[in-house]
Residue frames relative to the residue before (quaternion, step in Angstrom):
aa qw qx qy qz dx dy dz
M 1.0000 0.0000 0.0000 0.0000 0.00 0.00 0.00
F 0.6972 0.4861 -0.2957 0.4361 3.60 0.80 -0.96
K 0.6074 0.5677 -0.3626 0.4211 3.61 1.04 -0.65
R 0.5913 0.5867 -0.3578 0.4221 3.56 1.17 -0.51
Y 0.7854 0.3365 -0.1460 0.4985 3.57 1.08 -0.76
F 0.7493 0.2875 -0.1775 0.5696 3.61 1.13 -0.58
R 0.0346 -0.8182 0.5724 -0.0407 3.56 -0.59 1.19
P 0.6583 -0.5068 0.3754 0.4110 3.61 -1.21 0.47
G 0.7891 0.2772 -0.2359 0.4947 3.56 -0.89 0.98
Q 0.5192 0.6567 -0.4086 0.3636 3.60 1.25 -0.24
K 0.4160 -0.7075 0.5241 0.2273 3.55 -0.99 0.92
V 0.0117 -0.7850 0.6192 -0.0180 3.56 -0.94 0.91
Q 0.3227 -0.6962 0.5990 0.2286 3.52 -1.35 0.35
L 0.2214 -0.7574 0.6032 0.1164 3.57 -0.92 0.97
C 0.0341 -0.8150 0.5775 -0.0347 3.57 -0.52 1.21
L 0.4101 -0.7068 0.5223 0.2439 3.53 -0.79 1.06
A 0.3024 -0.8102 0.4814 0.1426 3.55 -0.50 1.20
S 0.7912 0.0270 -0.0153 0.6108 3.61 1.08 -0.63
P 0.3559 -0.7791 0.4707 0.2116 3.59 -0.08 1.28
A 0.4738 -0.7130 0.4440 0.2645 3.57 -0.76 1.08
R 0.6636 0.5162 -0.3188 0.4375 3.60 1.09 -0.56
G 0.4803 -0.6994 0.4302 0.3084 3.60 1.17 -0.04
D 0.6193 0.5079 -0.3731 0.4683 3.61 1.18 0.33
D 0.6620 -0.5495 0.3537 0.3669 3.56 -1.23 -0.23
R 0.3153 0.7514 -0.5186 0.2590 3.60 1.07 0.64
L 0.1640 -0.7825 0.5974 0.0627 3.53 -0.81 1.07
E 0.0477 -0.7980 0.6007 0.0104 3.56 -1.05 0.73
T 0.0300 0.7762 -0.6271 0.0576 3.54 -0.90 1.00
L 0.0030 -0.8138 0.5787 -0.0528 3.56 -0.54 1.20
T 0.4610 -0.6653 0.5170 0.2785 3.56 -1.22 0.52
G 0.0296 0.7780 -0.6275 0.0084 3.54 -1.15 0.65
Y 0.2602 -0.7421 0.5940 0.1695 3.55 -1.32 0.28
C 0.4496 -0.7088 0.4848 0.2460 3.53 -0.73 1.17
Q 0.2176 -0.7849 0.5707 0.1047 3.55 -0.90 0.99
E 0.7666 -0.2032 0.1458 0.5914 3.55 0.99 -0.89
I 0.1700 -0.7442 0.6352 0.1177 3.55 -1.29 0.46
H 0.1535 0.7880 -0.5763 0.1528 3.57 -0.73 1.05
E 0.8592 -0.0682 0.0079 0.5070 3.54 -0.81 1.14
G 0.7586 -0.4131 0.2142 0.4561 3.55 0.81 1.00
L 0.6341 0.4912 -0.3395 0.4914 3.58 1.26 0.14
C 0.1318 -0.7936 0.5919 0.0502 3.55 -0.99 0.88
L 0.2095 -0.7763 0.5870 0.0940 3.57 -0.75 1.11
I 0.0360 -0.8220 0.5660 -0.0514 3.57 -0.67 1.18
A 0.2248 -0.7643 0.5935 0.1143 3.57 -0.94 0.99
L 0.3250 -0.7271 0.5757 0.1848 3.54 -1.08 0.81
P 0.4213 -0.7410 0.4645 0.2402 3.64 -0.96 0.76
Y 0.5734 0.6254 -0.3725 0.3759 3.63 1.26 -0.14
P 0.5871 -0.5467 0.4457 0.3972 3.57 -1.19 0.43
C 0.0413 -0.7920 0.6089 -0.0131 3.55 -0.92 0.97
A 0.4476 -0.6883 0.4992 0.2769 3.59 -1.00 0.80
A 0.6434 -0.5257 0.3880 0.3990 3.56 -1.25 0.41
D 0.7508 0.3093 -0.1746 0.5569 3.57 1.14 -0.66
E 0.1477 0.8290 -0.5230 0.1319 3.58 1.16 0.66
P 0.3980 -0.7164 0.5078 0.2656 3.60 -0.75 0.96
L 0.6410 -0.5225 0.3869 0.4080 3.56 -1.22 0.43
L 0.5258 -0.6671 0.4364 0.2967 3.55 -0.86 1.03
W 0.7732 -0.0419 0.0520 0.6306 3.58 0.91 -0.98
K 0.6103 -0.5569 0.4075 0.3889 3.58 -1.20 0.37
P 0.5761 -0.5569 0.4504 0.3939 3.64 -1.07 0.58
G 0.7689 0.3248 -0.2654 0.4827 3.55 -0.95 0.90
T 0.4616 0.6806 -0.4466 0.3526 3.57 1.30 -0.06
P 0.3574 -0.7361 0.5235 0.2373 3.64 -0.74 0.94
V 0.0046 -0.7723 0.6350 -0.0183 3.58 -1.03 0.86
E 0.2951 -0.7079 0.5997 0.2283 3.51 -1.34 0.13
L 0.2376 -0.7537 0.5980 0.1335 3.56 -0.97 0.88
F 0.0722 -0.7909 0.6075 0.0152 3.57 -0.82 1.04
S 0.1257 0.7651 -0.6258 0.0843 3.56 -1.08 0.76
D 0.4206 -0.6783 0.5352 0.2766 3.57 -1.33 -0.23
N 0.0170 0.7749 -0.6317 0.0174 3.52 -1.18 0.64
R 0.8498 -0.1329 0.0480 0.5079 3.56 -0.56 1.24
G 0.7583 -0.4036 0.1960 0.4728 3.54 0.93 0.95
L 0.6627 0.4580 -0.3121 0.5036 3.60 1.23 -0.09
G 0.4509 -0.6567 0.5245 0.3004 3.53 -1.20 0.52
L 0.2220 -0.7478 0.6130 0.1251 3.54 -1.22 0.67
R 0.0041 -0.7855 0.6188 -0.0029 3.56 -1.05 0.82
A 0.0298 0.7973 -0.6003 0.0557 3.56 -0.77 1.02
A 0.3586 -0.7124 0.5618 0.2195 3.56 -0.97 0.85
A 0.0453 0.7972 -0.5980 0.0688 3.58 -1.00 0.82
T 0.2236 -0.7275 0.6208 0.1879 3.52 -1.35 0.15
L 0.4954 -0.6466 0.4898 0.3108 3.55 -1.09 0.74
E 0.2586 -0.7718 0.5644 0.1378 3.56 -0.78 1.07
R 0.7505 -0.2997 0.2059 0.5517 3.57 0.79 -0.97
Q 0.4574 -0.6189 0.5515 0.3218 3.51 -1.39 0.18
V 0.3404 -0.7657 0.5126 0.1875 3.56 -0.47 1.20
E 0.7184 -0.1783 0.1394 0.6578 3.52 1.14 -0.88
P 0.7010 -0.4524 0.2998 0.4626 3.61 -1.16 0.26
G 0.8279 0.1773 -0.1590 0.5078 3.56 -0.77 1.06
L 0.7065 0.3695 -0.2596 0.5449 3.59 1.25 0.13
L 0.0352 -0.8395 0.5378 -0.0691 3.58 -0.37 1.32
R 0.2244 -0.7582 0.5977 0.1329 3.52 -1.13 0.73
F 0.1063 -0.7960 0.5957 0.0125 3.57 -0.81 1.10
R 0.3013 -0.7048 0.6079 0.2071 3.53 -1.23 0.63
L 0.3320 -0.7471 0.5482 0.1762 3.56 -0.72 1.13
N 0.3837 -0.7967 0.4385 0.1603 3.54 -0.80 1.06
G 0.6727 -0.5751 0.2835 0.3691 3.55 1.19 0.47
D 0.7164 0.3636 -0.2799 0.5256 3.60 1.19 -0.03
L 0.0517 -0.7793 0.6237 -0.0308 3.51 -0.98 1.03
N 0.0895 -0.8138 0.5740 0.0124 3.58 -0.74 1.05
L 0.2091 -0.7339 0.6337 0.1265 3.52 -1.08 0.87
F 0.0540 0.8088 -0.5821 0.0637 3.60 -0.90 0.85
Q 0.5086 -0.6243 0.5064 0.3085 3.51 -1.29 0.47
R 0.3418 -0.7496 0.5291 0.2034 3.55 -0.61 1.12
R 0.2010 -0.7579 0.6095 0.1172 3.55 -1.02 0.83
P 0.4601 -0.6869 0.4767 0.2987 3.60 -0.79 0.92
R 0.4552 -0.6735 0.5102 0.2811 3.54 -1.02 0.82
Q 0.5198 -0.6000 0.4993 0.3472 3.54 -1.15 0.59
R 0.1046 -0.7959 0.5956 0.0280 3.55 -0.96 0.95
L 0.1264 -0.7932 0.5952 0.0241 3.54 -1.19 0.64
N 0.2793 -0.6954 0.6356 0.1855 3.53 -1.07 0.87
A 0.1693 0.7992 -0.5527 0.1647 3.58 -0.64 1.09
T 0.3547 -0.6818 0.5884 0.2514 3.53 -1.24 0.44
I 0.0759 0.8006 -0.5838 0.1117 3.57 -0.61 1.17
G 0.5746 -0.5362 0.4695 0.4024 3.53 -1.31 0.12
I 0.0927 0.8090 -0.5737 0.0879 3.60 -0.82 0.89
R 0.0188 0.7510 -0.6599 0.0104 3.50 -1.18 0.76
F 0.0504 0.8144 -0.5751 0.0598 3.57 -0.87 0.87
S 0.0100 -0.7587 0.6512 0.0134 3.53 -1.30 0.46
R 0.5434 -0.5927 0.4668 0.3681 3.54 -1.14 0.51
A 0.4314 -0.7030 0.5033 0.2575 3.54 -0.87 0.99
V 0.5367 -0.6205 0.4623 0.3365 3.53 -1.15 0.62
A 0.3479 -0.6986 0.5795 0.2346 3.57 -1.18 0.62
P 0.5823 -0.1039 -0.7992 -0.1071 1.61 -2.35 0.94
L 0.8007 -0.2959 0.2092 0.4769 3.56 -1.33 -0.19
S 0.6527 0.5198 -0.3283 0.4427 3.63 0.85 -0.88
A 0.6651 0.4958 -0.3089 0.4652 3.59 0.98 -0.78
A 0.6317 0.5238 -0.3322 0.4650 3.60 1.05 -0.73
R 0.6558 0.5020 -0.3150 0.4677 3.61 0.96 -0.82
L 0.6471 0.5079 -0.3073 0.4784 3.58 1.05 -0.78
Q 0.6186 0.5434 -0.3341 0.4587 3.59 1.04 -0.79
W 0.6406 0.5089 -0.3239 0.4751 3.60 0.96 -0.81
S 0.6574 0.5161 -0.3180 0.4475 3.62 0.85 -0.94
R 0.6773 0.4914 -0.3016 0.4570 3.60 0.92 -0.84
Q 0.6441 0.5067 -0.3207 0.4750 3.56 1.01 -0.81
L 0.6341 0.5269 -0.3255 0.4630 3.57 0.99 -0.84
A 0.6568 0.5094 -0.3194 0.4551 3.61 0.90 -0.88
A 0.6430 0.5295 -0.3299 0.4443 3.60 1.00 -0.78
I 0.6982 0.4611 -0.2656 0.4790 3.57 1.09 -0.71
V 0.7944 0.3586 -0.1526 0.4659 3.55 0.74 -1.12
E 0.7925 0.3776 -0.1796 0.4439 3.55 0.73 -1.09
S 0.8195 0.0278 0.0177 0.5721 3.60 0.96 -0.74
P 0.0258 -0.8281 0.5600 -0.0063 3.60 0.52 1.14
A 0.4168 -0.7335 0.4855 0.2293 3.56 -0.91 0.95
G 0.7904 -0.1089 0.1024 0.5941 3.61 1.18 -0.34
P 0.7446 -0.3504 0.2696 0.5001 3.58 -1.22 -0.27
P 0.5734 -0.6105 0.4092 0.3620 3.61 -1.02 0.71
P 0.4430 -0.6711 0.5134 0.2997 3.60 -1.00 0.74
T 0.4532 -0.6378 0.5341 0.3204 3.56 -1.24 0.35
L 0.3021 -0.7928 0.5097 0.1428 3.57 -0.57 1.16
P 0.5868 -0.5503 0.4441 0.3945 3.59 -1.17 0.51
R 0.3405 -0.7708 0.5095 0.1742 3.56 -0.94 0.88
G 0.0496 0.7939 -0.6034 0.0561 3.53 -1.11 0.74
L 0.5346 -0.6284 0.4666 0.3188 3.54 -1.29 0.43
V 0.0126 0.7924 -0.6067 0.0622 3.55 -0.86 1.03
N 0.2947 -0.6651 0.6388 0.2505 3.53 -1.40 0.15
L 0.0850 -0.8591 0.5020 -0.0514 3.56 -0.41 1.29
S 0.0474 0.7417 -0.6690 -0.0062 3.52 -1.21 0.66
T 0.6710 -0.4851 0.3537 0.4352 3.60 -1.25 0.08
G 0.7311 0.4439 -0.2394 0.4594 3.59 1.16 -0.50
G 0.8276 -0.0632 0.0726 0.5530 3.59 1.18 -0.32
I 0.3360 -0.7346 0.5679 0.1579 3.51 -1.37 -0.06
R 0.1502 -0.7553 0.6289 0.1069 3.56 -1.20 0.63
L 0.1811 0.7735 -0.5879 0.1528 3.57 -0.90 0.94
G 0.5416 -0.6205 0.4693 0.3184 3.53 -1.36 0.18
F 0.1670 -0.7688 0.6133 0.0706 3.52 -1.22 0.70
K 0.4816 -0.6627 0.4903 0.2975 3.56 -1.05 0.76
N 0.7651 0.2511 -0.1369 0.5769 3.57 1.06 -0.77
P 0.5376 -0.6617 0.4128 0.3204 3.59 -0.88 0.93
L 0.2562 -0.7224 0.6219 0.1604 3.53 -1.22 0.66
Q 0.3176 -0.7041 0.5903 0.2343 3.51 -1.37 0.16
V 0.6007 -0.5379 0.4325 0.4035 3.60 -1.14 0.53
A 0.7976 0.2386 -0.2591 0.4897 3.55 -1.04 1.01
D 0.4236 0.6546 -0.4986 0.3787 3.63 1.22 0.14
L 0.2647 -0.7554 0.5811 0.1470 3.54 -1.09 0.81
C 0.0979 -0.7904 0.6040 0.0289 3.58 -1.01 0.87
L 0.3068 -0.7026 0.6081 0.2061 3.53 -1.11 0.72
M 0.0497 -0.8370 0.5436 -0.0390 3.58 -0.63 1.15
L 0.1325 -0.7223 0.6703 0.1070 3.51 -1.25 0.69
L 0.0963 -0.7898 0.6058 0.0083 3.58 -0.87 1.07
Q 0.0347 -0.8097 0.5845 -0.0393 3.57 -0.76 1.06
F 0.3016 -0.7932 0.5066 0.1526 3.58 -0.53 1.19
E 0.7845 0.1049 -0.0492 0.6092 3.58 1.05 -0.76
P 0.5910 -0.5939 0.4044 0.3666 3.62 -1.02 0.80
A 0.8610 0.1469 -0.1353 0.4678 3.53 -1.22 0.79
T 0.5309 0.5621 -0.4478 0.4490 3.62 1.12 0.63
P 0.6306 -0.5415 0.3734 0.4121 3.61 -1.13 0.52
P 0.3564 -0.7525 0.5064 0.2241 3.62 -0.73 0.96
I 0.4735 -0.6002 0.5557 0.3268 3.52 -1.37 0.25
C 0.1851 -0.7780 0.5934 0.0916 3.56 -0.91 0.95
T 0.0986 0.8039 -0.5788 0.0949 3.56 -0.76 1.03
L 0.2953 -0.6708 0.6431 0.2220 3.52 -1.27 0.53
A 0.0669 -0.8335 0.5481 -0.0195 3.58 -0.58 1.17
E 0.2852 -0.7627 0.5652 0.1322 3.53 -1.08 0.82
T 0.4232 -0.6934 0.5255 0.2529 3.57 -0.93 0.94
V 0.1167 -0.8228 0.5547 0.0397 3.59 -0.67 1.09
W 0.7835 -0.0374 -0.0329 0.6194 3.60 1.22 -0.32
V 0.1569 -0.7775 0.6072 0.0461 3.54 -1.25 0.67
E 0.1040 -0.7472 0.6538 0.0595 3.57 -1.07 0.89
K 0.1934 -0.8098 0.5468 0.0884 3.58 -0.38 1.23
H 0.2560 -0.7694 0.5724 0.1220 3.58 -1.11 0.79
E 0.6506 -0.5441 0.3724 0.3767 3.56 -1.24 0.51
T 0.6212 0.5639 -0.3298 0.4328 3.59 1.17 -0.53
G 0.5639 -0.5867 0.3999 0.4218 3.59 1.25 -0.26
T 0.5809 0.5549 -0.3677 0.4684 3.54 1.31 -0.16
C 0.1603 -0.7836 0.5857 0.1311 3.59 -1.24 -0.03
T 0.2747 -0.6741 0.6460 0.2299 3.50 -1.40 0.23
A 0.0311 -0.8245 0.5641 -0.0312 3.57 -0.85 0.94
G 0.2745 -0.7195 0.6124 0.1788 3.51 -1.24 0.59
L 0.0837 -0.8103 0.5800 0.0027 3.55 -0.83 1.04
Q 0.2916 -0.7343 0.5918 0.1596 3.51 -1.11 0.79
F 0.4676 -0.6633 0.5006 0.3012 3.57 -0.99 0.81
A 0.2029 -0.8101 0.5429 0.0885 3.58 -0.49 1.17
K 0.7735 0.0201 -0.0141 0.6333 3.62 1.10 -0.70
I 0.2019 0.7535 -0.5936 0.1976 3.53 -0.80 1.11
L 0.4958 -0.6185 0.5051 0.3413 3.57 -1.16 0.49
A 0.5584 -0.6062 0.4502 0.3434 3.56 -1.09 0.74
R 0.6697 0.4949 -0.3176 0.4535 3.59 0.96 -0.77
D 0.6209 0.5139 -0.3485 0.4785 3.58 1.16 -0.49
Q 0.6022 0.5345 -0.3500 0.4787 3.57 1.10 -0.63
E 0.6380 0.5100 -0.3141 0.4839 3.57 1.08 -0.74
R 0.6109 0.5344 -0.3536 0.4649 3.61 1.09 -0.65
I 0.6324 0.5198 -0.3313 0.4691 3.58 1.01 -0.76
E 0.6524 0.5206 -0.3133 0.4530 3.57 0.94 -0.93
R 0.6559 0.5026 -0.3111 0.4695 3.61 0.95 -0.85
F 0.6436 0.5312 -0.3247 0.4453 3.58 0.95 -0.89
I 0.6608 0.4996 -0.3034 0.4709 3.58 0.91 -0.92
R 0.6714 0.5065 -0.3029 0.4483 3.58 0.87 -0.95
E 0.6864 0.4831 -0.2960 0.4559 3.58 0.87 -0.92
R 0.6473 0.5107 -0.3267 0.4620 3.61 0.97 -0.77
Q 0.6670 0.4911 -0.3064 0.4691 3.56 0.97 -0.84
R 0.6472 0.5233 -0.3282 0.4468 3.59 1.03 -0.71
S 0.7356 0.4174 -0.2316 0.4806 3.57 1.05 -0.77
A 0.4853 0.6705 -0.4410 0.3469 3.61 1.24 -0.09
P 0.5326 -0.6317 0.4499 0.3389 3.61 -1.00 0.74
R 0.2815 -0.7705 0.5536 0.1436 3.57 -1.01 0.81
């Protein structure tokens, strides 16, 4: 059944279904299906990984695989079986496959406070960098939040589009701070570049997907979009 919908080279999203830390950290990473055989799915990650890259999640961790097929969304429950090698993971599919109609996320053009930097490689280091930045903001703030430089972005609960002075590459990871109002605690997210439009000036416009973010911060984004749209002149 799964071979009918998941084919070699197909792009999938790996979503952590139940965070192992017991908090509200959400994680969504990109993968590419390599093969499916007897209920097992081999998926390669596009990010730089070290030769001694630690296991992304513990064996047995439940995840959800999302993809597209003929205009419909696909969702399959799976568990991580093992890491075959750094950046190559084997999942056991749990026998249920759902097709659903994708609904476009609400998007908003807005000027917000933003700071970003390319995350350090490999993937494990980028994930650790996000955790440390998050702890500095949420768990042990050193003082009042700084006011971040403001810029125009296109925002949704799942990602962000904005301009960059230096070109990015697909699968580049960026550490981002988003601030809706000056001197308020920013949202910290690790974001993955999913598409890039390069310009003759050497700059680029890029769309990024939130790869690691707190669920409550995702809810803050949703409220911000809803409130701005409600107050916009008609």
